[in-house]
Each structure stands twice: as structure tokens, then as C-alpha cells.
Steps between C-alpha positions, in 0.01 A plus 500: 500500500436129546769238477348282225350516155243230419418410141252245373577381149472184291362294788779603739536723802828691492638661817785748459660658807582864428812703568714387792242232582661288228820502704340457843266219391761324283241480219463684174183324392264219597276353231215269600235335282155625604394135523737470801348796685247387761387846613610858554369726773561833671664412831635778723485257796823330382679750721413274796627179344840356586719533193713196574859437404636738237720360226594711311341835565448804718285550812487850648214685668254581221700318231505126436650363177619160385438132562370394840426156645221477759282207609651275234413743221725691265381857450611799299450835674551846357319739732551868568211591726225252574206722404559410131563127552352224291553129553505264204454132588664256258464128441771244574631503142666836570826582672323719756189414701397864504606850405446796733539827311451874529314628195320813396123462540503157670125435474500561126815293449362203698170518308686511167707194591194304617302595188785402268548174691133408457516588128807292425 
């Protein structure tokens, strides 16, 4: 099971952490207008990136959840295993600079986000 449900509806991308991930990430839901999404891509290489300063959140081997500050950027992570990781880059109008998420079928999810973004 992945840690997030992604929904595209009414010109918005909705991210919902599932189960205990709501508690660990300190988020129930993130809603972002598709117009504020720059790109989404499958990115298992995020395992090698420094996560930065965690506030608030959880960082254990194989599990990263919450808000992290690295290189002057505010990021939301909710990862359980990097082989299903997608990265969603956001524009400066949003609270986060990017989202790094575990999802089921990451290639399909990233393609769906990019297609919806181009259509909006």
C-alpha cells in the first residue's frame, strides 16, 4: 500500500496521505490548483537527496513524512519506499516548492498530472 491518494478534479490536484501517514506527515490533505503545478515525474533517485531540516514530521529508514526545509526550499515528503516516488514541482504561489510522494503506479500518476496540467 502506498502512503498517498492523488485525485485530479475541477482543475485541482488533491493529495491525501492515507492511514497513519496523516499523523506522521501532519497533513490530512493538500489541494493545489493545476495551474500551479510545474511538472510531475517519477523520481526514485530522491533517496540520495538530503532531506533537510524536518519540521514537523518523521524521518526513519525507509519512511520520510512531513515538512522539510532544504536549500532554501520548503518541501512536503510522504515516502514509504523510494521505488514508487514521484516529485511534483510547484510554482512560488504555493506553500511548498515541491511534493515528494509514494504513489501506486508512479509513471501513470505523473503522466496523468502532466496531462491534466497541460489541459487546464
